[in-house]
C-alpha positions in Angstrom: 6.7 2.0 -10.7 6.5 -0.4 -7.8 3.3 -1.7 -6.2 4.5 -3.0 -2.9 2.0 -5.5 -1.7 0.5 -5.8 -5.2 -2.0 -8.6 -4.3 -3.5 -9.9 -7.6 -1.9 -7.2 -9.7 -5.1 -5.3 -10.6 -3.7 -1.8 -10.0 -0.6 -2.6 -12.1 -2.8 -4.0 -14.9 -4.9 -0.8 -14.9 -1.7 1.3 -15.1 -0.4 -0.9 -17.9 -3.6 -0.3 -19.8 -3.1 3.5 -19.5 0.6 3.3 -20.6 1.8 -0.1 -21.9 5.4 1.2 -22.1 5.7 1.7 -18.3 8.2 -0.4 -16.3 6.1 -2.0 -13.6 7.1 -4.1 -10.7 4.8 -5.9 -8.3 5.9 -7.4 -5.0 3.8 -9.4 -2.6 4.5 -11.9 0.2 1.7 -14.3 -0.9 2.8 -16.6 -3.7 -0.9 -17.2 -4.8 -1.3 -13.5 -5.4 1.8 -13.3 -7.7 0.6 -16.4 -9.6 -2.7 -14.8 -10.1 -1.1 -11.6 -11.3 1.1 -13.5 -13.7 -2.0 -15.1 -15.3 -3.5 -11.7 -16.2 -3.6 -10.4 -19.7 -1.1 -7.5 -19.9 -1.0 -4.9 -22.6 2.6 -4.2 -23.7 5.3 -5.6 -21.5 4.4 -7.9 -18.7 5.5 -6.4 -15.4 8.0 -8.0 -13.1 6.0 -9.9 -10.5 7.9 -11.4 -7.6 7.3 -12.9 -4.2 9.2 -10.6 -1.9 9.1 -9.6 1.7 10.5 -6.1 2.1 10.7 -6.6 5.9 13.3 -9.3 5.3 15.2 -8.1 2.3 15.8 -4.8 0.4 14.0 -4.1 -2.8 16.0 -5.1 -5.9 16.3 -1.6 -7.2 19.1 1.0 -7.1 18.8 4.0 -4.8 16.9 6.8 -6.5 15.7 4.6 -9.4 11.9 4.5 -8.9 9.5 7.3 -9.8 6.4 5.9 -8.0 5.9 3.5 -5.2 2.4 2.6 -4.1 1.3 0.6 -1.1 -2.4 -0.2 -0.4 -3.6 -1.6 2.9 -0.3 -3.2 3.7 1.7 -1.0 6.0 -0.7 -1.2 8.9 0.0 -5.0 9.3 3.8 -4.6 9.7 5.1 -4.6 13.2 7.8 -2.1 12.4 6.8 0.2 9.5 9.8 2.6 9.8 12.4 0.3 8.2 10.0 -0.4 5.3 9.4 3.3 4.8 13.2 3.9 4.8 13.5 1.3 2.1 10.8 3.0 0.0 12.6 6.3 0.5 15.8 4.7 -0.6 14.5 3.6 -4.0 12.5 6.7 -4.8 14.0 9.1 -7.3 14.6 12.7 -6.1 11.2 13.7 -7.6 9.6 10.4 -6.9 6.2 9.9 -5.2 5.0 7.5 -2.5 1.3 6.8 -2.6 0.1 5.3 0.7 -3.5 4.1 0.9 -4.3 2.5 4.2 -6.7 2.0 7.1 -7.4 4.7 9.6 -8.8 4.3 13.1 -12.6 4.5 13.3 -15.1 3.7 16.1 -16.0 0.0 16.4 -19.7 0.7 15.6 -18.6 2.4 12.3 -16.3 -0.5 11.5 -19.1 -3.1 12.1 -21.5 -1.0 9.9 -18.9 -1.0 7.1 -18.4 -4.7 7.3 -22.2 -5.3 7.3 -23.1 -2.8 4.6 -19.9 -2.9 2.5 -19.0 -6.6 2.8 -22.4 -8.0 3.5 -21.2 -9.7 6.7 -23.9 -10.6 9.2 -24.3 -13.2 11.9 -22.2 -14.4 14.8 -19.4 -15.9 12.7 -18.8 -12.5 11.0 -19.0 -10.6 14.3 -16.1 -12.8 15.6 -14.1 -12.0 12.5 -14.8 -8.3 13.0 -13.6 -8.5 16.6 -10.3 -10.2 15.5 -9.7 -7.8 12.6 -10.7 -4.5 14.3 -7.4 -4.0 16.2 -5.4 -4.7 13.0 -7.4 -2.4 10.8 -7.8 0.3 13.4 -4.2 0.6 14.5 -3.4 4.2 13.2 -5.1 7.5 13.1 -4.5 10.0 10.3 -2.2 11.9 12.7 -0.3 8.6 13.3 0.3 8.2 9.6 1.3 11.8 9.2 3.9 11.3 12.1 5.2 8.0 10.7 5.7 9.5 7.2 7.5 12.6 8.6 9.6 10.4 10.9 10.6 8.3 7.9 11.7 11.4 5.9 8.6 12.0 3.8 6.7 15.3 3.2 3.0 14.9 2.5 1.9 16.6 -0.6 -1.7 15.6 -0.6 -4.0 13.8 1.8 -7.6 12.6 1.2 -10.3 10.4 2.7 -11.4 8.2 -0.2 -13.8 6.4 2.1 -14.4 6.5 5.9 -12.1 3.6 6.6 -9.1 4.6 4.5 -6.8 7.6 4.0 -4.7 8.3 1.0 -1.3 10.1 1.3 0.8 11.4 -1.5 4.3 12.0 -0.3 7.7 12.9 -1.6 11.0 12.6 0.2 11.5 15.5 2.6 14.7 16.4 0.7 12.6 16.9 -2.5 10.2 19.1 -0.6 12.8 21.7 0.2 
């Protein structure tokens, strides 16, 4: 299992607690995140945690070798998501799953309310931050994600709104869908 953009490794840690025998890999572009993840207490085998930029280099896995790839709140920040999706498709096993959890477009008023109520951000300094982040977090609609996944050769198996600001997609390669 690969967590692409693993951040501090908390999702991998939780998976390792459920099944300590899993082979887990976490990749992130931020060295501090990898250092933090490496400092966690891991049940069973410690996962492979590496600073890696999938936009610059392929994943160090053979084609068809990975059963699950997850990516949370990462794909929306990439200038060109299709090459990254192609790399994810390359490493997935024929029955593998891609779990994408990312931002979806919402009205600015809703976004501000989420930042205020969910993050506790108030005041002019936070409003400026919200204006800067709004275009980044509100880049894609659900329909845009559906199109991107289909264009990259994925078939969506399940889709759900876990909260107003994010959408979860469970996808397989289109070849596995047939």
